[in-house]
C-alpha positions in Angstrom: -26.9 19.1 5.7 -26.5 18.6 2.0 -25.5 22.2 1.1 -22.9 24.6 2.4 -23.5 28.4 2.7 -22.4 30.7 -0.1 -19.1 32.3 0.7 -17.5 29.2 2.2 -14.3 28.7 0.3 -13.5 25.3 -1.1 -10.1 25.0 -2.6 -9.5 22.5 -5.4 -6.3 20.6 -6.2 -5.5 19.5 -9.8 -7.3 16.3 -10.6 -6.6 13.9 -13.5 -10.1 12.8 -14.3 -13.7 13.5 -13.5 -14.9 11.0 -11.0 -17.3 9.2 -13.4 -14.3 8.4 -15.7 -13.0 6.1 -13.0 -16.3 4.8 -11.8 -17.0 7.2 -9.0 -20.1 9.4 -8.4 -19.4 13.2 -8.4 -22.7 13.7 -6.6 -21.8 11.4 -3.8 -18.2 12.7 -3.5 -19.6 16.3 -3.3 -21.3 15.3 0.0 -17.9 15.4 1.6 -17.9 19.2 1.5 -21.1 19.5 3.5 -20.1 16.7 5.7 -16.9 18.4 6.7 -18.5 21.8 6.9 -21.0 20.5 9.4 -18.3 19.1 11.6 -16.5 22.4 11.5 -19.7 24.3 12.4 -20.2 22.1 15.4 -16.6 22.8 16.5 -15.4 19.3 16.1 -13.0 20.0 13.2 -10.8 23.0 12.4 -10.6 22.1 8.7 -10.5 19.2 6.3 -8.8 18.2 3.1 -9.1 15.0 1.1 -7.8 13.3 -2.0 -9.5 10.3 -3.7 -7.8 8.4 -6.5 -8.9 5.3 -8.5 -7.0 3.3 -11.1 -4.0 5.6 -10.5 -6.0 8.8 -11.4 -6.8 11.6 -8.9 -10.6 12.2 -9.1 -11.2 14.5 -6.2 -8.9 16.8 -4.2 -10.2 19.6 -2.1 -9.8 21.5 1.2 -11.7 23.8 3.4 -11.3 25.5 6.8 -8.4 27.2 8.6 -4.7 26.5 8.3 -3.9 27.5 11.8 -6.0 27.0 14.9 -3.9 29.4 17.1 -4.0 32.5 14.9 -5.4 33.9 11.7 -3.1 32.5 9.0 -5.2 31.9 6.0 -7.0 28.8 4.8 -6.0 25.1 4.5 -4.9 24.4 0.9 -5.0 21.1 -1.0 -1.2 20.8 -0.8 -0.7 22.1 2.7 1.8 20.2 4.9 0.6 18.3 8.0 2.5 16.3 10.6 1.7 12.6 10.1 2.1 11.4 13.6 1.6 7.6 13.5 1.2 7.5 9.7 5.0 7.7 9.8 4.9 4.0 10.9 3.8 3.0 7.4 7.2 4.3 6.1 8.9 2.2 8.8 7.0 -0.8 7.6 8.2 -0.3 4.0 11.8 0.3 5.2 11.7 -3.0 7.0 10.4 -4.6 3.9 13.3 -3.3 1.8 15.8 -4.8 4.3 14.0 -8.1 4.2 14.2 -8.0 0.4 18.0 -7.3 0.7 18.4 -10.4 2.8 19.5 -8.4 5.8 16.5 -9.3 8.1 13.8 -12.0 8.5 10.5 -11.7 10.1 10.9 -14.1 13.0 14.4 -12.9 13.7 14.9 -12.3 17.5 15.5 -8.7 18.2 18.4 -9.7 20.5 20.5 -10.6 17.5 20.6 -6.8 16.8 19.9 -5.1 20.1 21.9 -6.3 23.0 19.5 -4.9 25.5 17.1 -7.8 24.7 19.6 -10.3 26.0 17.6 -11.3 29.1 14.9 -13.8 30.0 12.1 -11.2 29.6 12.9 -9.9 26.1 14.9 -12.6 24.4 12.0 -14.2 22.6 10.6 -11.0 21.0 11.0 -10.9 17.3 10.8 -8.3 14.5 7.3 -9.8 13.7 6.2 -9.0 17.2 7.3 -5.4 16.9 5.6 -5.0 13.5 2.3 -6.4 14.7 2.2 -4.8 18.2 2.3 -8.1 19.9 5.7 -7.9 21.6 4.2 -7.1 25.1 6.4 -4.0 25.4 4.9 -0.9 26.9 1.9 0.2 24.8 1.3 3.8 23.9 0.5 6.1 26.8 -3.2 5.9 27.7 -3.9 2.7 25.8 -5.5 1.0 28.8 -7.4 4.2 29.7 -5.2 4.4 32.8 -5.9 7.5 35.0 -2.2 8.5 35.2 -0.6 7.5 31.9 3.2 6.9 31.8 5.0 8.9 29.2 8.1 7.5 27.5 9.4 10.6 25.8 11.7 11.3 28.7 13.8 8.5 27.3 15.2 11.1 24.9 17.5 12.3 27.7 18.8 9.0 28.9 22.1 7.5 27.9 20.4 4.2 27.0 16.8 4.9 25.9 16.3 1.3 24.8 16.9 0.1 28.3 14.6 2.8 29.7 11.6 1.7 27.6 12.3 -1.9 28.4 12.0 -1.3 32.2 9.3 -3.3 34.0 7.5 -6.4 32.9 5.8 -7.2 29.6 2.0 -6.6 29.5 1.6 -10.0 27.8 3.6 -12.9 26.5 5.0 -12.1 23.1 2.5 -13.1 20.4 -0.6 -13.5 22.6 -2.2 -10.0 22.5 -2.2 -6.8 20.4 -1.1 -3.8 22.4 -0.4 -0.7 20.3 3.2 0.2 21.0 4.8 3.4 19.8 8.0 2.5 21.5 8.0 -0.8 19.5 8.3 1.4 16.4 11.2 3.4 17.9 12.9 0.1 18.3 12.2 -0.8 14.6 13.8 2.5 13.6 16.9 1.6 15.6 17.0 -1.8 13.9 16.8 -0.1 10.5 19.7 2.2 11.5 21.9 -0.6 12.8 21.2 -3.0 9.9 21.4 -0.4 7.1 24.4 1.4 8.5 22.8 4.9 8.1 20.5 6.9 10.4 16.8 6.0 10.1 15.8 9.4 8.8 18.5 9.3 6.1 17.4 5.7 5.1 13.7 6.7 4.7 14.7 9.8 2.7 17.1 8.0 0.3 15.1 4.8 -0.1 11.5 6.0 -0.2 11.0 9.8 -0.3 13.5 10.7 -3.1 12.7 7.9 -5.4 8.9 8.5 -5.2 9.4 12.3 -5.7 7.8 13.1 -2.3 9.3 16.6 -2.5 7.1 18.1 0.2 7.7 15.4 2.8 10.1 16.1 5.7 11.3 15.1 9.1 12.3 18.7 9.6 10.2 21.1 7.6 12.4 23.9 6.2 11.7 27.2 7.9 10.6 28.9 4.7 7.7 26.4 4.5 6.5 26.8 8.1 3.7 29.1 6.9 2.3 26.2 4.8 2.1 23.8 7.7 -1.3 22.9 9.2 -1.3 23.8 12.9 -4.0 22.9 15.4 -2.6 24.1 18.8 0.5 25.4 20.5 2.0 22.0 20.8 1.9 21.7 17.0 3.6 25.1 16.7 6.3 24.3 19.2 7.1 20.9 17.8 7.4 22.5 14.3 9.8 25.2 15.4 11.9 23.3 18.0 15.2 21.8 16.9 16.3 19.7 19.9 19.5 17.7 19.9 18.6 14.2 19.1 22.0 12.7 19.5 21.8 9.4 21.2 18.0 9.5 21.3 15.4 7.3 19.5 14.8 7.7 15.8 11.6 9.4 14.6 10.3 6.1 13.2 7.0 6.2 15.1 5.7 9.7 14.4 8.3 12.1 12.9 7.3 12.9 9.3 5.4 15.8 7.8 3.8 15.4 4.4 1.0 16.4 2.0 -2.0 14.7 0.6 -0.4 14.5 -2.9 2.9 13.0 -1.6 0.9 10.5 0.5 -1.1 9.5 -2.5 2.2 8.7 -4.3 3.2 6.4 -1.4 -0.2 4.7 -1.3 -0.3 4.3 -5.1 3.2 2.7 -4.9 1.8 0.1 -2.5 -1.3 -0.4 -4.6 0.9 -0.9 -7.7 2.8 -3.7 -6.0 5.8 -1.6 -5.0 6.5 0.7 -8.0 5.4 4.2 -9.0 6.2 6.0 -12.2 9.1 3.6 -13.0 10.6 3.7 -9.5 10.7 0.4 -7.7 10.6 0.6 -3.9 9.6 -2.9 -3.2 8.8 -6.1 -5.0 5.3 -7.4 -5.5 5.8 -10.3 -3.1 7.1 -8.0 -0.4 4.1 -5.7 -0.6 1.9 -8.7 -0.3 3.8 -9.8 2.7 3.4 -6.4 4.4 -0.3 -6.0 3.6 -1.9 -9.4 4.1 -3.4 -10.6 7.3 -0.9 -12.0 9.9 -2.9 -12.1 13.2 -5.8 -14.5 13.8 -7.9 -14.7 17.0 -5.6 -12.3 18.8 -7.4 -10.0 21.3 -6.8 -6.3 21.7 -7.9 -4.0 24.5 -7.7 -1.1 22.1 -8.6 1.9 24.3 -11.5 0.0 25.8 -12.8 -1.4 22.4 -11.9 -5.0 23.6 -11.6 -6.5 20.2 -11.7 -10.2 20.2 -10.0 -10.8 16.8 -7.6 -8.0 15.8 -6.9 -8.7 12.1 -3.6 -7.1 11.4 -1.1 -6.9 8.6 2.6 -6.1 9.2 2.1 -2.6 10.8 -1.0 -1.8 8.8 -4.5 -2.1 10.1 -6.6 -4.3 8.0 -10.3 -4.5 7.1 -11.3 -8.1 7.9 -15.0 -8.3 8.3 -18.3 -7.2 6.9 -18.7 -4.4 9.4 -16.0 -2.5 7.5 -17.4 -0.2 4.8 -14.3 -0.5 2.8 -13.5 -3.8 1.0 -12.1 -6.7 3.0 -8.4 -6.5 2.6 -8.1 -2.7 2.6 -5.0 -1.8 4.5 -4.8 1.5 6.3 -3.1 3.6 9.0 -4.1 6.8 10.8 -2.1 9.4 12.7 -3.2 11.4 15.7 -4.4 14.8 14.8 -5.8 13.3 12.4 -4.3 12.0 9.2 -5.4 8.9 7.4 -4.3 6.7 4.4 -6.5 3.9 3.0 -5.6 1.5 0.1 -8.3 -0.7 -1.2 -6.8 -3.2 -3.7 -10.2 -4.7 -4.6 -11.5 -1.3 -5.8 -8.1 0.1 -6.9 -8.8 3.0 -4.6 -6.3 5.2 -2.7 -7.8 7.7 -0.2 -5.9 10.2 1.9 -7.4 12.9 4.2 -6.5 15.3 7.0 -9.2 16.1 9.5 -7.4 18.3 12.1 -9.1 18.7 15.5 -8.4 19.6 19.0 -10.2 16.4 20.0 -8.3 13.1 20.1 -11.0 11.3 18.2 -14.0 12.6 16.2 -15.7 9.4 14.9 -17.6 10.9 12.0 -14.5 12.6 10.7 -13.1 9.2 9.8 -16.0 6.7 9.8 -18.5 9.0 8.1 -15.9 10.1 5.6 -15.1 6.6 4.6 -18.8 5.8 4.2 -19.3 8.7 1.9 -16.3 7.9 -0.3 -16.8 4.2 -0.6 -20.5 4.8 -1.4 -19.4 6.8 -4.4 -18.3 3.6 -6.2 -20.6 2.9 -9.1 
């Protein structure tokens, strides 16, 4: 399908340049509209929005589809707010980088030097590096091994010592020997940020990253007056948006707690592409960005929901394009969040890509893989 029917509304955000001015093909990028419309017609997506920027200039920014999958609530707008889920981890990565820059942490620092719960023979060798690269051996995210009865960890919220709760049982591998995607590992990183910085994780992210970058529509708790601008897929999205549970004593929201917009995420991605600065605001130094985004894992296997990857190339918390099967340039760093949100930064092409492809399905391959192929094929 190369065309979409008349009457289908496409909403346009404010762009800085025509695609051709930054070496992109308008004709190719326009294929995204029909691509997403086709997925929506097949019931695989509720809506879609995307922003493509090159050389620091926004060249495409559009949205189509419904804002709310549970009720009639208007259409998805280019600057609608969406929960980021695991894309939140990218902010945790950067926060760890700031503390490394301040001389308060080092990569191979044993976690036991900060969290007493690691003072045992099972956990004492786990380092901050292991947590950032998902190689600690601590419990992976629920369902990672395609287990028939996945164990949830969110019940730890109600325990006096949630750290001890998630450390129960044996490790799934010796630290450093295998990649196992661990959400709870990022909860631990959030606690490390809190302990080392002296302020709560959410406050640290807000003060050190969100405010300096002018990410004015990014929140851990979306203000009630903006709830009607939040992209909702199902009742769970709605309930999580409106609930205000007491988080005292529980884990920080360092694995999946943020909500944001395409425009705000572009600022964050552009900061990383720029080597740590954006519009005069320095978040990180160039060397720290290089440390966070270069390859750190070699010949490390990953079960990866049955994908059984033999060599999981990984940066510090970011996924990394490492081979010629990747459509994006080798060295592109990226992260996705369930639901689904995605951020890609391609240093070789000076490209930042952000998109929301909300769906009731956990994984719609063409919504991510097909989208990347269309966008990277627009490079002239």
